[in-house]
N, C-alpha and C positions, 0 to 999 in steps of 0.2 A: 557454591562456596562464597562466603562473604569476601568482599574485595580486600579488606585489610588483612585477612588471613592469607589470601592468595599472595599478596605482595610480600608478606613476611616469609612464607614458605619458598618464595623465589629467591630469598636471600638478600633482598634490597634493603630492608630495614625492619625494625620491630613493628608490631601492630600499632602501638601507640604513636610511633613516628609516622606510620602510614596514615593514620587518622589525621595527623597534623598536616601532612602533605595534601590530603584530600580536601581539608578545610581551606587550604591556601590555593586550591585550584591547580595543583601540580600533577594531578592524576586524571587521565582521560580514559574513558571506556568507549571504544568504537568512535573516537573523535569527539565525544561529549564529556563535559566535566562529571567526575564521579561523585557519588553520594556515599557517606559513611553507612555501612551495613548493606550496601547494594550487592546483589548476587551476581556472580560472573561465572561463565562456563569457560575454563581454560582452553578447551578444545575449539571454541567458536569465537570467543570475544577477544578483541585486541585491547590490552591494558598497557598504557604508556605512563611511565613515572619519570618526571624530570626530563622528558623528551626521549626516553629510552624504553623500548618495548620490553615488558616483563616476560621472563621465561625462567624455568628452572624446576625446583622441587614443588610438586603440586599434590603429592599423595598425603592422605591423612596420617599414614604411618611413615615415620622417619627412621631410617637405619643409618648410623654413622660408624665408620671405623676410625679409631684414634690410635696414634702411636704415643702411648702414655709414657711420660718421663718419670723418673724416680722423684719421690718427695710429694706426690699428689695422692689424695685419698679418693677412693671410689665410693663417695657418699654425696648426697645432695647438699648436706650442710654439716659443719663440724662445730660443736658447742665450744671447742677450745680455739677456734679461729684458724684452723689449719687450711691450707690450700686444697681444693678439690679439683677433680678433672673437669667439673662443670665451669670452673673459673677460666679454663682454656678455650671454651667454645666461643666462636664468633657469632654475631647476629646472623640470622634470626634464631639460631639454635640455643643461644644463651637464654632466651626467653621461653623456650619450650619446656614442657614437663617430661624430660627424658630420664632414663635410669640406666644403670649398668647391667649388661647381660653377661654375668660371670665376672667377678671382681678380680683385681690384682691388688696385692697389699701395697702399702706405702712405699716400700723399698724395692718393689718389682716394677718392671717396665714392659713395653711392647704392645701387642695387639689387644685392644679393648673395644667392645661393641657397645654403643649407646643407642637406645631406641625408646619408643613409646608403644611398641607392639608387644604386649604381654604374651600372646600366643607364640610368637616367634622366639622370644626370650626363653620361655619354658621349654620349647622344643630343643633349642641349642644346649641348654644347661642340664636337662634331665638325662641321667645316665642310660635310661632305657632306649634312647634313640641313637646311642653310640656315636655321637659327634666327637671326634678326637680333637683334643687341644694339644699342641706341641710346644715344648719349651726348650730353650738353651739354658743349661745350668752350669755354674762354676762352683766347685766345692772348696773348702778351706785346705784340703789335703787330697792326696791321690786316692782315687776310688779303688777299693778292694772289690774286684768283680765277683767275689764269692757271695757278696750280700745281695746281688741282683735277684736271684730266685726268691728270696724272702720278700723283697719289695714288690715283686710281681704277684706273689701269693697274697700279700697284704700284711700289714703290721698294725698293732693296736696302739692307740694313743688317746688317753683320757676317754676310753669307752667307744672310740670310733675306729673303724677299720679303714686304713689309708692304703691305697693300692694303685700302682702304676700299671698301665697296659703294656708299655714297652720301655726299655732303657737301652740306649745306644751309646756306648762309650766313644769318645773321640779317638780315632785311630790315625790322626794326621801326622803324629810325631813331632808337632811343633812344641815350643816351650809351654810347659804346664798343661799339655793335652791330657795327661792322666787325671787331671782334676775336672775336665770338661765332659759333659755328656748331654744327650738329648733325652727328654722324658715325655712320654705320651700319657695323657689322662683322658678318661671319658666322663669323669665326674669332677666336681669342683668344690670340695670341702674347703673350709677356711684354712689358708696357708698350708694346703695339703702337702705340697712337695717339700717345703721347709720342715714341716713336722715329721714326715716319714724319714727324712735323713737325720733329723735329730735323734730319733729312736735308735738309729744305727751308729750314733756317735759322730755325726758330721754336722758342719755348719754351712749353709748355702750362702755364698758370698754374692753371687750374681744370679738373677733369674729374669729371663725375658721370654714372653710368649710371642711366637712368631707365626703361628698358623692355627686356624680353627676350621675344621672340615677340610675343604680344599682351598680355602681362601688364605692367601699368604700376605704378610705385611711387606708391602713393596711400595717404594716411591711416596711414602707418607713421612714428612719430616717429623722429628721429635716434637710432640706437642700439637701436631697438626691433625687434621681430619680428612676423611674422604666420604662423600655421600655415596652410599651403596645403591646400585641399581639392581634390577631383577636378576641379572646374570651373576652379580657378586653375591647376592643373597642365596642363590641356588648353590654357589660354591660353599657358603657357610654350612649348608644343610647336607653336603655331600659326605656320605659315610665311607665312600670308596668301595662299597659292596657291589 
């Protein structure tokens, strides 16, 4: 791995900034000044930047979990100048070519996976793999439970069949609990939950994805990220079977 890429993936700075540090003699490899483009083995070589040994993300594939806030688009760029989830990324991830693994619309929030691993993204999002995505939903009025079978069987909207795997009404008894529910999906059509409830005469006021597979959104502040390790990724792929 080239040294500037390694420094970037460790989260120290961008590749361009790493090159500047190398030129200024601020980077050492095994005690000797580094050269731009020099190859390093993260398992064997000691890389020191500004007097601190580098360590961190060294995989070519990067997988991040983000707690997406409202108001941000799941796109790499917006021609109208809107804010995107990629504007929230710190270095070095803001300089990487990442994409969203299953989108959330602008007015939705919660768990979002960002990665450069196309195979992983396809596995998570393709309905044949039965990776369940779970959402907290708040409607504009009380849910009539008689509509649940229709949503589980699937409803048609503009030629697409929209279908929930499970719908769990809130039975807590707190104020407005009759408007709150949990929805499970194993596919991810555009604005699927919002559109399926529109068919039934409802408006979704709040929507938050809180779980994918067995990975739950925990201890990630709104707008923040978590670098996912192998154990976390295995949870994403857990079907519960």
